[in-house]
Backbone bond lengths (Angstrom), bond angles and torsions (degrees), N, CA, C in turn:
res aa  C-N    CA-C-N  psi(-1)  N-CA   C-N-CA  omega(-1)  CA-C   N-CA-C  phi
1 M - - - 1.447 - - 1.518 108.62 -
2 I 1.333 114.50 150.36 1.455 119.37 176.66 1.522 109.39 -122.92
3 K 1.325 115.09 149.82 1.453 122.48 -179.78 1.526 108.60 -87.11
4 L 1.352 116.66 129.20 1.459 122.64 -179.91 1.522 109.80 -130.20
5 T 1.339 115.93 161.28 1.456 121.26 179.92 1.520 110.28 -124.30
6 R 1.325 115.84 125.16 1.469 121.14 175.26 1.530 108.43 -74.49
7 F 1.339 116.52 166.91 1.465 119.92 179.72 1.516 113.28 -65.96
8 N 1.344 118.37 -23.02 1.466 119.99 177.54 1.529 111.99 -84.08
9 G 1.340 116.49 4.17 1.456 121.46 177.83 1.515 114.37 93.08
10 A 1.325 117.96 -8.48 1.466 121.25 179.75 1.532 109.87 -68.36
11 I 1.314 115.41 135.51 1.457 121.95 178.78 1.522 108.66 -99.12
12 F 1.337 115.80 138.42 1.463 120.45 175.32 1.518 108.79 -144.95
13 Y 1.315 115.62 165.32 1.460 122.21 -179.90 1.521 108.31 -114.99
14 L 1.327 116.48 136.18 1.456 122.00 -177.02 1.516 109.92 -120.36
15 N 1.319 115.83 133.70 1.457 121.77 175.76 1.523 107.94 -72.55
16 I 1.320 117.40 112.64 1.459 120.41 -173.11 1.517 113.68 -69.59
17 T 1.312 118.03 -17.17 1.467 118.88 179.33 1.518 111.60 -70.85
18 H 1.327 118.08 -9.81 1.459 122.22 179.82 1.522 112.56 -96.60
19 I 1.337 117.88 -4.76 1.462 121.58 -176.48 1.522 110.14 -76.67
20 E 1.322 115.39 130.01 1.466 120.82 173.25 1.527 110.33 -99.25
21 T 1.352 117.06 -49.50 1.462 120.10 179.54 1.524 110.40 -141.42
22 V 1.333 114.74 155.71 1.463 123.07 171.34 1.523 105.41 -130.45
23 E 1.337 115.93 121.55 1.459 120.80 -176.62 1.523 110.60 -123.90
24 A 1.344 116.00 146.36 1.459 122.05 171.86 1.526 106.27 -106.77
25 T 1.335 117.32 110.37 1.473 120.16 -168.86 1.523 116.60 -126.62
26 P 1.265 132.77 24.45 1.458 130.04 -2.59 1.522 113.84 -80.16
27 D 1.350 118.64 -16.51 1.466 118.80 173.16 1.524 108.22 -69.11
28 T 1.310 116.21 152.87 1.460 119.91 179.45 1.522 109.32 -84.06
29 V 1.336 115.81 121.27 1.457 122.54 -179.99 1.523 108.27 -115.61
30 I 1.329 115.77 122.68 1.458 121.99 177.67 1.528 106.98 -104.29
31 T 1.325 116.55 125.39 1.454 121.66 177.19 1.518 108.49 -110.93
32 L 1.333 115.62 129.90 1.461 121.04 178.55 1.521 109.80 -93.54
33 F 1.324 116.97 169.55 1.461 121.47 -179.92 1.524 112.77 -63.31
34 N 1.328 117.99 -22.54 1.469 120.60 178.55 1.530 111.24 -91.15
35 D 1.343 117.37 13.76 1.474 125.94 179.40 1.520 114.05 70.81
36 R 1.304 119.12 7.37 1.464 120.94 173.59 1.520 108.12 -72.56
37 K 1.330 116.77 141.27 1.455 121.61 -176.75 1.522 110.33 -121.22
38 Y 1.328 115.51 144.19 1.457 122.84 175.50 1.521 107.72 -126.79
39 I 1.323 116.90 133.35 1.457 122.22 173.29 1.524 106.33 -106.15
40 V 1.332 115.98 124.62 1.460 120.76 -173.08 1.523 111.06 -130.44
41 K 1.342 115.03 161.86 1.465 121.77 177.16 1.523 112.07 -74.71
42 D 1.321 116.72 -29.23 1.464 121.75 -176.16 1.532 110.15 -61.88
43 S 1.332 116.66 144.25 1.468 119.72 179.13 1.525 110.33 -75.40
44 A 1.314 115.79 154.59 1.466 120.99 177.62 1.529 110.04 -60.45
45 E 1.328 116.42 -37.82 1.469 120.46 -179.98 1.528 111.89 -64.87
46 S 1.346 116.57 -40.91 1.470 118.40 -179.55 1.527 111.01 -69.66
47 I 1.317 116.94 -34.14 1.466 120.48 177.22 1.526 109.57 -66.96
48 A 1.328 117.10 -44.72 1.469 120.71 178.84 1.524 110.46 -60.24
49 E 1.324 117.32 -40.15 1.463 120.81 178.92 1.523 111.12 -65.14
50 R 1.329 117.81 -41.39 1.471 120.71 179.20 1.526 111.21 -66.30
51 V 1.329 116.87 -36.70 1.468 120.62 177.25 1.525 109.68 -65.68
52 R 1.342 116.84 -45.35 1.475 120.22 177.26 1.522 110.94 -59.27
53 A 1.331 116.86 -44.75 1.470 120.58 -179.90 1.523 111.40 -62.17
54 F 1.324 116.00 -39.79 1.461 119.96 178.89 1.528 110.00 -60.05
55 Y 1.333 116.83 -50.32 1.459 119.96 -176.79 1.523 112.42 -68.95
56 Q 1.320 118.74 -26.81 1.460 120.72 176.27 1.518 111.36 -69.59
57 N 1.330 117.72 -25.79 1.463 121.56 -177.80 1.528 113.63 -95.77
58 V 1.334 117.25 -4.96 1.457 120.80 179.81 1.523 108.36 -91.30
59 P 1.332 117.88 124.65 1.469 118.60 178.76 1.529 110.62 -67.68
60 P 1.323 117.62 145.03 1.463 119.90 178.94 1.521 111.17 -66.69
61 A 1.303 115.71 154.47 1.466 120.65 176.51 1.526 107.93 -66.01
62 S 1.320 116.06 145.56 1.465 119.05 -177.93 1.520 111.78 -72.34
63 S 1.315 117.04 -25.81 1.468 120.48 176.66 1.517 108.58 -157.28
64 A 1.309 115.40 162.84 1.459 120.68 179.61 1.523 109.71 -69.01
65 P 1.332 117.40 145.54 1.464 118.47 177.01 1.522 110.76 -63.21
66 R 1.309 116.07 149.03 1.474 120.97 -177.73 1.510 109.87 -119.78
67 M 1.291 114.64 143.58 1.461 120.98 173.46 1.525 107.57 -79.20
68 P 1.334 118.52 153.33 1.474 120.29 -178.44 1.521 112.64 -55.53
69 D 1.309 119.40 -35.51 1.465 121.61 -179.72 1.526 112.70 -71.05
70 D 1.338 118.32 -21.71 1.447 121.88 -179.86 1.517 112.01 -64.85
71 A 1.301 118.11 -29.01 1.460 121.99 -177.44 1.521 111.21 -65.95
72 N 1.343 118.25 -24.79 1.450 121.84 -176.52 1.527 112.13 -87.84
73 E 1.306 117.96 -4.92 1.476 119.22 -177.29 1.492 111.69 -92.91
């Protein structure tokens, strides 16, 4: 999760795995996969950097997820 600031000054945390796009229009608009949008004070560049930093610190999965039927093959 990353810490973001709304234009009214309220701070909230957003699960970055739900982010589809981050646009500077000139306000920063974050669109999630469910089409919900957030307008924040944070710059698009700073959000992109925080997302990159998050993924650099997450260890890779040890193996690809398997469907239940895959175990029988």
